[in-house]
PyMOL Python script that loads the backbone (N, CA, C, O; Angstrom):
from pymol import cmd

cmd.read_pdbstr("""\
ATOM      1  N   MET A   1      -5.067  12.085  11.074  1.00  0.00           N
ATOM      2  CA  MET A   1      -5.526  10.658  10.562  1.00  0.00           C
ATOM      3  C   MET A   1      -6.884  10.763   9.924  1.00  0.00           C
ATOM      4  O   MET A   1      -7.180  10.137   8.906  1.00  0.00           O
ATOM      5  N   LYS A   2      -7.707  11.585  10.565  1.00  0.00           N
ATOM      6  CA  LYS A   2      -9.019  11.689   9.989  1.00  0.00           C
ATOM      7  C   LYS A   2      -9.003  12.177   8.504  1.00  0.00           C
ATOM      8  O   LYS A   2      -9.682  11.638   7.630  1.00  0.00           O
ATOM      9  N   GLU A   3      -8.201  13.205   8.296  1.00  0.00           N
ATOM     10  CA  GLU A   3      -8.063  13.680   6.888  1.00  0.00           C
ATOM     11  C   GLU A   3      -7.585  12.743   5.937  1.00  0.00           C
ATOM     12  O   GLU A   3      -8.052  12.704   4.799  1.00  0.00           O
ATOM     13  N   LEU A   4      -6.563  11.882   6.381  1.00  0.00           N
ATOM     14  CA  LEU A   4      -6.035  10.729   5.548  1.00  0.00           C
ATOM     15  C   LEU A   4      -7.196   9.821   5.201  1.00  0.00           C
ATOM     16  O   LEU A   4      -7.420   9.481   4.039  1.00  0.00           O
ATOM     17  N   LYS A   5      -7.934   9.434   6.240  1.00  0.00           N
ATOM     18  CA  LYS A   5      -9.124   8.490   5.989  1.00  0.00           C
ATOM     19  C   LYS A   5     -10.116   9.031   5.013  1.00  0.00           C
ATOM     20  O   LYS A   5     -10.748   8.269   4.280  1.00  0.00           O
ATOM     21  N   ASN A   6     -10.264  10.298   4.985  1.00  0.00           N
ATOM     22  CA  ASN A   6     -11.244  10.929   4.089  1.00  0.00           C
ATOM     23  C   ASN A   6     -10.584  10.834   2.665  1.00  0.00           C
ATOM     24  O   ASN A   6     -11.254  10.636   1.651  1.00  0.00           O
ATOM     25  N   THR A   7      -9.373  10.972   2.667  1.00  0.00           N
ATOM     26  CA  THR A   7      -8.648  10.967   1.250  1.00  0.00           C
ATOM     27  C   THR A   7      -8.730   9.597   0.715  1.00  0.00           C
ATOM     28  O   THR A   7      -8.945   9.378  -0.477  1.00  0.00           O
ATOM     29  N   VAL A   8      -8.553   8.648   1.624  1.00  0.00           N
ATOM     30  CA  VAL A   8      -8.478   7.180   1.217  1.00  0.00           C
ATOM     31  C   VAL A   8      -9.941   6.759   0.745  1.00  0.00           C
ATOM     32  O   VAL A   8     -10.073   5.985  -0.204  1.00  0.00           O
ATOM     33  N   GLU A   9     -11.033   7.282   1.425  1.00  0.00           N
ATOM     34  CA  GLU A   9     -12.278   6.929   1.140  1.00  0.00           C
ATOM     35  C   GLU A   9     -12.668   7.453  -0.232  1.00  0.00           C
ATOM     36  O   GLU A   9     -13.311   6.779  -1.037  1.00  0.00           O
ATOM     37  N   GLU A  10     -12.203   8.814  -0.478  1.00  0.00           N
ATOM     38  CA  GLU A  10     -12.355   9.345  -1.864  1.00  0.00           C
ATOM     39  C   GLU A  10     -11.676   8.682  -2.957  1.00  0.00           C
ATOM     40  O   GLU A  10     -12.237   8.488  -4.035  1.00  0.00           O
ATOM     41  N   ALA A  11     -10.390   8.298  -2.694  1.00  0.00           N
ATOM     42  CA  ALA A  11      -9.625   7.519  -3.750  1.00  0.00           C
ATOM     43  C   ALA A  11     -10.355   6.148  -3.982  1.00  0.00           C
ATOM     44  O   ALA A  11     -10.410   5.637  -5.101  1.00  0.00           O
ATOM     45  N   LEU A  12     -10.897   5.597  -2.898  1.00  0.00           N
ATOM     46  CA  LEU A  12     -11.629   4.388  -3.146  1.00  0.00           C
ATOM     47  C   LEU A  12     -12.799   4.595  -4.003  1.00  0.00           C
ATOM     48  O   LEU A  12     -13.016   3.773  -4.893  1.00  0.00           O
ATOM     49  N   PHE A  13     -13.542   5.551  -3.847  1.00  0.00           N
ATOM     50  CA  PHE A  13     -14.653   6.010  -4.616  1.00  0.00           C
ATOM     51  C   PHE A  13     -14.273   6.193  -6.075  1.00  0.00           C
ATOM     52  O   PHE A  13     -14.927   5.690  -6.989  1.00  0.00           O
ATOM     53  N   GLU A  14     -13.137   6.969  -6.263  1.00  0.00           N
ATOM     54  CA  GLU A  14     -12.618   7.153  -7.543  1.00  0.00           C
ATOM     55  C   GLU A  14     -12.182   5.937  -8.396  1.00  0.00           C
ATOM     56  O   GLU A  14     -12.296   5.895  -9.621  1.00  0.00           O
ATOM     57  N   ALA A  15     -11.662   4.936  -7.608  1.00  0.00           N
ATOM     58  CA  ALA A  15     -11.112   3.728  -8.184  1.00  0.00           C
ATOM     59  C   ALA A  15     -12.184   2.805  -8.474  1.00  0.00           C
ATOM     60  O   ALA A  15     -12.011   2.016  -9.403  1.00  0.00           O
ATOM     61  N   ARG A  16     -13.266   2.781  -7.822  1.00  0.00           N
ATOM     62  CA  ARG A  16     -14.385   1.858  -7.793  1.00  0.00           C
ATOM     63  C   ARG A  16     -14.725   1.247  -9.293  1.00  0.00           C
ATOM     64  O   ARG A  16     -14.695   0.049  -9.574  1.00  0.00           O
ATOM     65  N   PRO A  17     -15.039   2.282 -10.159  1.00  0.00           N
ATOM     66  CA  PRO A  17     -15.408   1.799 -11.517  1.00  0.00           C
ATOM     67  C   PRO A  17     -14.308   1.074 -12.280  1.00  0.00           C
ATOM     68  O   PRO A  17     -14.568   0.487 -13.330  1.00  0.00           O
ATOM     69  N   TYR A  18     -13.077   1.107 -11.762  1.00  0.00           N
ATOM     70  CA  TYR A  18     -11.987   0.480 -12.513  1.00  0.00           C
ATOM     71  C   TYR A  18     -11.455  -0.800 -11.883  1.00  0.00           C
ATOM     72  O   TYR A  18     -10.629  -1.517 -12.448  1.00  0.00           O
ATOM     73  N   VAL A  19     -11.906  -1.017 -10.834  1.00  0.00           N
ATOM     74  CA  VAL A  19     -11.404  -2.382 -10.153  1.00  0.00           C
ATOM     75  C   VAL A  19     -12.355  -3.427 -10.176  1.00  0.00           C
ATOM     76  O   VAL A  19     -13.569  -3.226 -10.196  1.00  0.00           O
ATOM     77  N   GLU A  20     -11.725  -4.736 -10.173  1.00  0.00           N
ATOM     78  CA  GLU A  20     -12.594  -5.972 -10.293  1.00  0.00           C
ATOM     79  C   GLU A  20     -13.119  -6.432  -8.869  1.00  0.00           C
ATOM     80  O   GLU A  20     -14.239  -6.912  -8.694  1.00  0.00           O
ATOM     81  N   TYR A  21     -12.209  -6.236  -7.908  1.00  0.00           N
ATOM     82  CA  TYR A  21     -12.539  -6.753  -6.493  1.00  0.00           C
ATOM     83  C   TYR A  21     -12.610  -5.567  -5.497  1.00  0.00           C
ATOM     84  O   TYR A  21     -11.766  -5.429  -4.611  1.00  0.00           O
ATOM     85  N   TYR A  22     -13.630  -4.731  -5.672  1.00  0.00           N
ATOM     86  CA  TYR A  22     -13.694  -3.601  -4.668  1.00  0.00           C
ATOM     87  C   TYR A  22     -13.893  -3.835  -3.330  1.00  0.00           C
ATOM     88  O   TYR A  22     -13.351  -3.081  -2.522  1.00  0.00           O
ATOM     89  N   ASP A  23     -14.672  -4.874  -2.901  1.00  0.00           N
ATOM     90  CA  ASP A  23     -14.919  -5.212  -1.599  1.00  0.00           C
ATOM     91  C   ASP A  23     -13.545  -5.574  -0.908  1.00  0.00           C
ATOM     92  O   ASP A  23     -13.177  -5.003   0.119  1.00  0.00           O
ATOM     93  N   ARG A  24     -12.882  -6.464  -1.475  1.00  0.00           N
ATOM     94  CA  ARG A  24     -11.564  -7.017  -1.027  1.00  0.00           C
ATOM     95  C   ARG A  24     -10.587  -5.779  -0.965  1.00  0.00           C
ATOM     96  O   ARG A  24      -9.871  -5.612   0.021  1.00  0.00           O
ATOM     97  N   LEU A  25     -10.575  -4.984  -1.953  1.00  0.00           N
ATOM     98  CA  LEU A  25      -9.771  -3.786  -1.923  1.00  0.00           C
ATOM     99  C   LEU A  25      -9.934  -2.834  -0.771  1.00  0.00           C
ATOM    100  O   LEU A  25      -9.008  -2.357  -0.117  1.00  0.00           O
ATOM    101  N   ARG A  26     -11.209  -2.614  -0.599  1.00  0.00           N
ATOM    102  CA  ARG A  26     -11.613  -1.744   0.518  1.00  0.00           C
ATOM    103  C   ARG A  26     -11.195  -2.224   1.844  1.00  0.00           C
ATOM    104  O   ARG A  26     -10.585  -1.500   2.631  1.00  0.00           O
ATOM    105  N   GLU A  27     -11.541  -3.516   2.112  1.00  0.00           N
ATOM    106  CA  GLU A  27     -11.188  -4.207   3.254  1.00  0.00           C
ATOM    107  C   GLU A  27      -9.753  -4.067   3.664  1.00  0.00           C
ATOM    108  O   GLU A  27      -9.401  -3.697   4.784  1.00  0.00           O
ATOM    109  N   LEU A  28      -8.826  -4.437   2.530  1.00  0.00           N
ATOM    110  CA  LEU A  28      -7.459  -4.372   2.763  1.00  0.00           C
ATOM    111  C   LEU A  28      -6.960  -2.989   3.009  1.00  0.00           C
ATOM    112  O   LEU A  28      -6.129  -2.824   3.902  1.00  0.00           O
ATOM    113  N   VAL A  29      -7.400  -1.944   2.278  1.00  0.00           N
ATOM    114  CA  VAL A  29      -6.857  -0.630   2.281  1.00  0.00           C
ATOM    115  C   VAL A  29      -7.243  -0.082   3.728  1.00  0.00           C
ATOM    116  O   VAL A  29      -6.416   0.485   4.442  1.00  0.00           O
ATOM    117  N   LEU A  30      -8.528  -0.292   4.088  1.00  0.00           N
ATOM    118  CA  LEU A  30      -8.932   0.277   5.439  1.00  0.00           C
ATOM    119  C   LEU A  30      -8.121  -0.396   6.574  1.00  0.00           C
ATOM    120  O   LEU A  30      -7.828   0.259   7.574  1.00  0.00           O
ATOM    121  N   GLY A  31      -7.742  -1.723   6.436  1.00  0.00           N
ATOM    122  CA  GLY A  31      -7.066  -2.421   7.446  1.00  0.00           C
ATOM    123  C   GLY A  31      -5.582  -2.012   7.465  1.00  0.00           C
ATOM    124  O   GLY A  31      -4.951  -2.092   8.519  1.00  0.00           O
ATOM    125  N   LEU A  32      -4.996  -1.567   6.307  1.00  0.00           N
ATOM    126  CA  LEU A  32      -3.700  -1.070   6.272  1.00  0.00           C
ATOM    127  C   LEU A  32      -3.714   0.398   6.789  1.00  0.00           C
ATOM    128  O   LEU A  32      -2.724   0.836   7.375  1.00  0.00           O
ATOM    129  N   LEU A  33      -4.771   1.133   6.593  1.00  0.00           N
ATOM    130  CA  LEU A  33      -4.763   2.547   7.029  1.00  0.00           C
ATOM    131  C   LEU A  33      -4.782   2.530   8.648  1.00  0.00           C
ATOM    132  O   LEU A  33      -4.140   3.339   9.317  1.00  0.00           O
ATOM    133  N   ASN A  34      -5.543   1.575   9.162  1.00  0.00           N
ATOM    134  CA  ASN A  34      -5.586   1.454  10.718  1.00  0.00           C
ATOM    135  C   ASN A  34      -4.117   1.112  11.242  1.00  0.00           C
ATOM    136  O   ASN A  34      -3.719   1.548  12.323  1.00  0.00           O
ATOM    137  N   GLU A  35      -3.424   0.399  10.510  1.00  0.00           N
ATOM    138  CA  GLU A  35      -1.984  -0.021  10.910  1.00  0.00           C
ATOM    139  C   GLU A  35      -1.043   0.985  10.620  1.00  0.00           C
ATOM    140  O   GLU A  35       0.049   0.935  11.188  1.00  0.00           O
ATOM    141  N   SER A  36      -1.335   2.038   9.697  1.00  0.00           N
ATOM    142  CA  SER A  36      -0.483   3.083   9.343  1.00  0.00           C
ATOM    143  C   SER A  36      -0.616   4.326  10.108  1.00  0.00           C
ATOM    144  O   SER A  36      -1.740   4.717  10.424  1.00  0.00           O
ATOM    145  N   GLY A  37       0.406   4.961  10.423  1.00  0.00           N
ATOM    146  CA  GLY A  37       0.331   6.227  11.002  1.00  0.00           C
ATOM    147  C   GLY A  37       0.342   7.450  10.159  1.00  0.00           C
ATOM    148  O   GLY A  37      -0.032   8.524  10.630  1.00  0.00           O
ATOM    149  N   ASP A  38       0.743   7.338   8.966  1.00  0.00           N
ATOM    150  CA  ASP A  38       0.639   8.425   8.132  1.00  0.00           C
ATOM    151  C   ASP A  38       0.572   8.040   6.572  1.00  0.00           C
ATOM    152  O   ASP A  38       0.698   6.855   6.261  1.00  0.00           O
ATOM    153  N   ALA A  39       0.401   8.896   5.712  1.00  0.00           N
ATOM    154  CA  ALA A  39       0.346   8.655   4.285  1.00  0.00           C
ATOM    155  C   ALA A  39       1.555   7.921   3.684  1.00  0.00           C
ATOM    156  O   ALA A  39       1.361   7.054   2.832  1.00  0.00           O
ATOM    157  N   GLU A  40       2.776   8.228   4.087  1.00  0.00           N
ATOM    158  CA  GLU A  40       3.893   7.628   3.550  1.00  0.00           C
ATOM    159  C   GLU A  40       3.849   6.124   3.966  1.00  0.00           C
ATOM    160  O   GLU A  40       3.975   5.288   3.071  1.00  0.00           O
ATOM    161  N   SER A  41       3.679   5.713   5.275  1.00  0.00           N
ATOM    162  CA  SER A  41       3.527   4.456   5.702  1.00  0.00           C
ATOM    163  C   SER A  41       2.537   3.622   5.013  1.00  0.00           C
ATOM    164  O   SER A  41       2.793   2.463   4.687  1.00  0.00           O
ATOM    165  N   LEU A  42       1.388   4.203   4.779  1.00  0.00           N
ATOM    166  CA  LEU A  42       0.232   3.617   3.994  1.00  0.00           C
ATOM    167  C   LEU A  42       0.720   3.342   2.665  1.00  0.00           C
ATOM    168  O   LEU A  42       0.340   2.283   2.167  1.00  0.00           O
ATOM    169  N   ARG A  43       1.506   4.105   1.974  1.00  0.00           N
ATOM    170  CA  ARG A  43       1.914   3.973   0.552  1.00  0.00           C
ATOM    171  C   ARG A  43       2.819   2.804   0.586  1.00  0.00           C
ATOM    172  O   ARG A  43       2.709   1.935  -0.279  1.00  0.00           O
ATOM    173  N   LYS A  44       3.774   2.712   1.593  1.00  0.00           N
ATOM    174  CA  LYS A  44       4.756   1.649   1.711  1.00  0.00           C
ATOM    175  C   LYS A  44       4.060   0.362   1.871  1.00  0.00           C
ATOM    176  O   LYS A  44       4.363  -0.599   1.164  1.00  0.00           O
ATOM    177  N   ARG A  45       3.145   0.299   2.763  1.00  0.00           N
ATOM    178  CA  ARG A  45       2.406  -0.981   2.972  1.00  0.00           C
ATOM    179  C   ARG A  45       1.597  -1.320   1.612  1.00  0.00           C
ATOM    180  O   ARG A  45       1.631  -2.476   1.190  1.00  0.00           O
ATOM    181  N   LEU A  46       0.894  -0.356   0.945  1.00  0.00           N
ATOM    182  CA  LEU A  46       0.398  -0.759  -0.295  1.00  0.00           C
ATOM    183  C   LEU A  46       1.482  -1.347  -1.305  1.00  0.00           C
ATOM    184  O   LEU A  46       1.183  -2.402  -1.863  1.00  0.00           O
ATOM    185  N   GLU A  47       2.672  -0.781  -1.581  1.00  0.00           N
ATOM    186  CA  GLU A  47       3.572  -1.174  -2.343  1.00  0.00           C
ATOM    187  C   GLU A  47       3.998  -2.690  -1.994  1.00  0.00           C
ATOM    188  O   GLU A  47       4.200  -3.526  -2.876  1.00  0.00           O
ATOM    189  N   ASP A  48       4.113  -2.958  -0.607  1.00  0.00           N
ATOM    190  CA  ASP A  48       4.410  -4.181  -0.302  1.00  0.00           C
ATOM    191  C   ASP A  48       3.408  -5.259  -0.747  1.00  0.00           C
ATOM    192  O   ASP A  48       3.750  -6.335  -1.238  1.00  0.00           O
ATOM    193  N   GLU A  49       2.115  -4.865  -0.529  1.00  0.00           N
ATOM    194  CA  GLU A  49       0.930  -5.691  -0.980  1.00  0.00           C
ATOM    195  C   GLU A  49       0.839  -5.881  -2.433  1.00  0.00           C
ATOM    196  O   GLU A  49       0.361  -6.935  -2.853  1.00  0.00           O
ATOM    197  N   ILE A  50       1.262  -4.940  -3.278  1.00  0.00           N
ATOM    198  CA  ILE A  50       1.319  -5.030  -4.651  1.00  0.00           C
ATOM    199  C   ILE A  50       2.357  -6.026  -5.037  1.00  0.00           C
ATOM    200  O   ILE A  50       2.150  -6.726  -6.028  1.00  0.00           O
ATOM    201  N   ALA A  51       3.457  -6.155  -4.346  1.00  0.00           N
ATOM    202  CA  ALA A  51       4.598  -6.889  -4.611  1.00  0.00           C
ATOM    203  C   ALA A  51       4.210  -8.376  -4.406  1.00  0.00           C
ATOM    204  O   ALA A  51       4.742  -9.218  -5.131  1.00  0.00           O
ATOM    205  N   LYS A  52       3.356  -8.729  -3.505  1.00  0.00           N
ATOM    206  CA  LYS A  52       3.065 -10.109  -3.260  1.00  0.00           C
ATOM    207  C   LYS A  52       1.673 -10.439  -3.780  1.00  0.00           C
ATOM    208  O   LYS A  52       1.342 -11.623  -3.714  1.00  0.00           O
ATOM    209  N   ALA A  53       0.863  -9.615  -4.257  1.00  0.00           N
ATOM    210  CA  ALA A  53      -0.403  -9.860  -4.698  1.00  0.00           C
ATOM    211  C   ALA A  53      -0.347 -10.530  -6.063  1.00  0.00           C
ATOM    212  O   ALA A  53       0.649 -10.353  -6.765  1.00  0.00           O
ATOM    213  N   ASP A  54      -1.447 -11.358  -6.520  1.00  0.00           N
ATOM    214  CA  ASP A  54      -1.492 -11.937  -7.744  1.00  0.00           C
ATOM    215  C   ASP A  54      -2.481 -11.168  -8.584  1.00  0.00           C
ATOM    216  O   ASP A  54      -3.349 -10.492  -8.030  1.00  0.00           O
ATOM    217  N   GLU A  55      -2.378 -11.249 -10.023  1.00  0.00           N
ATOM    218  CA  GLU A  55      -3.359 -10.709 -10.862  1.00  0.00           C
ATOM    219  C   GLU A  55      -4.592 -11.393 -10.766  1.00  0.00           C
ATOM    220  O   GLU A  55      -4.581 -12.610 -10.584  1.00  0.00           O
ATOM    221  N   PRO A  56      -5.848 -10.654 -10.881  1.00  0.00           N
ATOM    222  CA  PRO A  56      -5.919  -9.264 -11.193  1.00  0.00           C
ATOM    223  C   PRO A  56      -6.014  -8.404 -10.128  1.00  0.00           C
ATOM    224  O   PRO A  56      -6.116  -7.203 -10.380  1.00  0.00           O
ATOM    225  N   PHE A  57      -5.999  -8.850  -8.761  1.00  0.00           N
ATOM    226  CA  PHE A  57      -5.897  -8.025  -7.637  1.00  0.00           C
ATOM    227  C   PHE A  57      -4.841  -6.999  -7.606  1.00  0.00           C
ATOM    228  O   PHE A  57      -5.031  -5.855  -7.191  1.00  0.00           O
ATOM    229  N   LYS A  58      -3.637  -7.477  -8.093  1.00  0.00           N
ATOM    230  CA  LYS A  58      -2.472  -6.651  -8.139  1.00  0.00           C
ATOM    231  C   LYS A  58      -2.774  -5.303  -8.935  1.00  0.00           C
ATOM    232  O   LYS A  58      -2.348  -4.197  -8.602  1.00  0.00           O
ATOM    233  N   THR A  59      -3.543  -5.562  -9.992  1.00  0.00           N
ATOM    234  CA  THR A  59      -3.909  -4.343 -10.857  1.00  0.00           C
ATOM    235  C   THR A  59      -4.896  -3.444 -10.084  1.00  0.00           C
ATOM    236  O   THR A  59      -4.762  -2.221 -10.118  1.00  0.00           O
ATOM    237  N   ASP A  60      -5.788  -3.979  -9.458  1.00  0.00           N
ATOM    238  CA  ASP A  60      -6.643  -3.162  -8.530  1.00  0.00           C
ATOM    239  C   ASP A  60      -5.796  -2.346  -7.473  1.00  0.00           C
ATOM    240  O   ASP A  60      -6.036  -1.161  -7.242  1.00  0.00           O
ATOM    241  N   LEU A  61      -4.888  -2.987  -6.909  1.00  0.00           N
ATOM    242  CA  LEU A  61      -4.134  -2.250  -5.876  1.00  0.00           C
ATOM    243  C   LEU A  61      -3.381  -1.017  -6.604  1.00  0.00           C
ATOM    244  O   LEU A  61      -3.318   0.108  -6.108  1.00  0.00           O
ATOM    245  N   LYS A  62      -2.824  -1.379  -7.834  1.00  0.00           N
ATOM    246  CA  LYS A  62      -2.104  -0.373  -8.535  1.00  0.00           C
ATOM    247  C   LYS A  62      -2.995   0.880  -8.961  1.00  0.00           C
ATOM    248  O   LYS A  62      -2.580   2.039  -8.949  1.00  0.00           O
ATOM    249  N   ILE A  63      -4.217   0.505  -9.323  1.00  0.00           N
ATOM    250  CA  ILE A  63      -5.296   1.508  -9.762  1.00  0.00           C
ATOM    251  C   ILE A  63      -5.524   2.444  -8.482  1.00  0.00           C
ATOM    252  O   ILE A  63      -5.454   3.671  -8.551  1.00  0.00           O
ATOM    253  N   PHE A  64      -5.801   1.744  -7.318  1.00  0.00           N
ATOM    254  CA  PHE A  64      -6.027   2.497  -6.144  1.00  0.00           C
ATOM    255  C   PHE A  64      -4.928   3.462  -5.781  1.00  0.00           C
ATOM    256  O   PHE A  64      -5.168   4.651  -5.568  1.00  0.00           O
ATOM    257  N   LEU A  65      -3.687   2.928  -5.709  1.00  0.00           N
ATOM    258  CA  LEU A  65      -2.452   3.718  -5.446  1.00  0.00           C
ATOM    259  C   LEU A  65      -2.342   4.817  -6.336  1.00  0.00           C
ATOM    260  O   LEU A  65      -2.068   5.916  -5.853  1.00  0.00           O
ATOM    261  N   GLN A  66      -2.522   4.690  -7.636  1.00  0.00           N
ATOM    262  CA  GLN A  66      -2.525   5.817  -8.559  1.00  0.00           C
ATOM    263  C   GLN A  66      -3.548   6.954  -8.166  1.00  0.00           C
ATOM    264  O   GLN A  66      -3.252   8.149  -8.175  1.00  0.00           O
ATOM    265  N   LYS A  67      -4.750   6.465  -7.829  1.00  0.00           N
ATOM    266  CA  LYS A  67      -5.827   7.414  -7.370  1.00  0.00           C
ATOM    267  C   LYS A  67      -5.362   8.223  -6.132  1.00  0.00           C
ATOM    268  O   LYS A  67      -5.503   9.443  -6.048  1.00  0.00           O
ATOM    269  N   LEU A  68      -4.826   7.483  -5.226  1.00  0.00           N
ATOM    270  CA  LEU A  68      -4.398   8.056  -3.917  1.00  0.00           C
ATOM    271  C   LEU A  68      -3.345   9.080  -4.225  1.00  0.00           C
ATOM    272  O   LEU A  68      -3.373  10.202  -3.718  1.00  0.00           O
ATOM    273  N   GLU A  69      -2.351   8.654  -5.120  1.00  0.00           N
ATOM    274  CA  GLU A  69      -1.203   9.686  -5.322  1.00  0.00           C
ATOM    275  C   GLU A  69      -1.612  10.869  -6.114  1.00  0.00           C
ATOM    276  O   GLU A  69      -1.042  11.953  -5.989  1.00  0.00           O
ATOM    277  N   ALA A  70      -2.773  10.629  -7.075  1.00  0.00           N
ATOM    278  CA  ALA A  70      -3.290  11.816  -7.707  1.00  0.00           C
ATOM    279  C   ALA A  70      -3.830  12.860  -6.876  1.00  0.00           C
ATOM    280  O   ALA A  70      -3.822  14.038  -7.232  1.00  0.00           O
ATOM    281  N   MET A  71      -4.353  12.413  -5.652  1.00  0.00           N
ATOM    282  CA  MET A  71      -4.962  13.302  -4.750  1.00  0.00           C
ATOM    283  C   MET A  71      -4.004  14.068  -3.935  1.00  0.00           C
ATOM    284  O   MET A  71      -4.428  14.913  -3.147  1.00  0.00           O
ATOM    285  N   GLY A  72      -2.619  13.812  -4.078  1.00  0.00           N
ATOM    286  CA  GLY A  72      -1.675  14.415  -3.453  1.00  0.00           C
ATOM    287  C   GLY A  72      -1.206  13.965  -2.077  1.00  0.00           C
ATOM    288  O   GLY A  72      -0.644  14.690  -1.256  1.00  0.00           O
ATOM    289  N   THR A  73      -1.524  12.594  -1.918  1.00  0.00           N
ATOM    290  CA  THR A  73      -1.132  11.929  -0.627  1.00  0.00           C
ATOM    291  C   THR A  73       0.163  11.139  -0.783  1.00  0.00           C
ATOM    292  O   THR A  73       0.632  10.528   0.177  1.00  0.00           O
TER     293      THR A  73
END
""", "prot")
cmd.dss("prot")
cmd.show_as("cartoon", "prot")
cmd.util.cbc("prot")
cmd.orient("prot")
């Protein structure tokens, strides 16, 4: 879990220049991470959030998910 948290922190760092609502994104992602047991569960929860989010936050979530997936998670 600690390794996943480090990966999530790194993905947040990588996404920061591209997202509009960084603080909101960070709060949501870290909350989802605490509820998730593994990377696959986190990815599924993020996809669920993307489905119900409104623009422009939806785009922020997609950017973060792309960064996370690019890191091999």
